[in-house]
N, C-alpha and C positions, 0 to 999 in steps of 0.2 A: 404479513411476515413478522416473525418475532425478532427482537433486537439481536439475539444470538445468531440467528440465521442471516440477518442483514450484515452483522459484523463479519461472519465467515465469508459471505459473498464479496464484500468490499475488500477484505484482507486478501482473498484469492486474486482479485483484480490487481491489487497493488503488487503482490508477489509476482504475478505474471508479467506486469509491466517492467518491474525492476529486473527480473530474470532475463527477459528478452533484450534488455539494454546492458546487461552485465558484461564487462566490469566498468562501463562508463556511467558516471553519475547522470541522473536525469531528474527533471521536474515532475512533481506529482500534482497535476492540475485536475480538480474534480471533473471538469469537462472532458478531459482525456480518458478518464476512467469510466465515466457514465455519460454518454452523450445526452444533452438536454437535462442535466442533473438539476433537480429542484433545490431550493434553498435548504430544505430539510435534509435532502440527500447530501448536499455539500457539507452540512454540519456533521452528518454521520461519517463522511469521508475524513474530515479534519479530526474528528474524535478517534477514528481508527488509526490514522497516521500518528496521532499523539500517543496512543497506547503502544503501537508497534515500536515507536522511538523509545518510550520509557522502558519497555521490556527488552530492548536491544535486538529486535528482529531486523530493523533497518537503521541506517546511519544518515544523519544530516550533515552535509558539508557546509563550510562557511559561506558558500555561494548559493545556499538554499536549494541545493539539489540533493538527491537521495541515492543511497546505495543499499543493496541487499547485504546483510551481514552473513557470516557463516551460520549463525544460529537461525536466521531467517531462511537461508538457502536449504537447510535440512528440515525445516518445518513441514508437516504433513500437508498444509494448505498450499505450499509452494509447488505449482505444477512443473514437472520436469518434461520438457519436450525433446 
């Protein structure tokens, strides 16, 4: 799997998790997103979270929980159920 495909898959999992918990802040634990995540996958998840934070698709609260922003909510990778 290419890095871009991996990023899209992880970002979709993050958006889905935050969307399902919206508007309550929630933790983003790599094990919650991918069961039995390897160390490499854990690093990819952390990198994806860092990118989504930097680009303001998600918001980090002072208690280290996360929320989906309006920008993230309207992104094409955010599944709407």
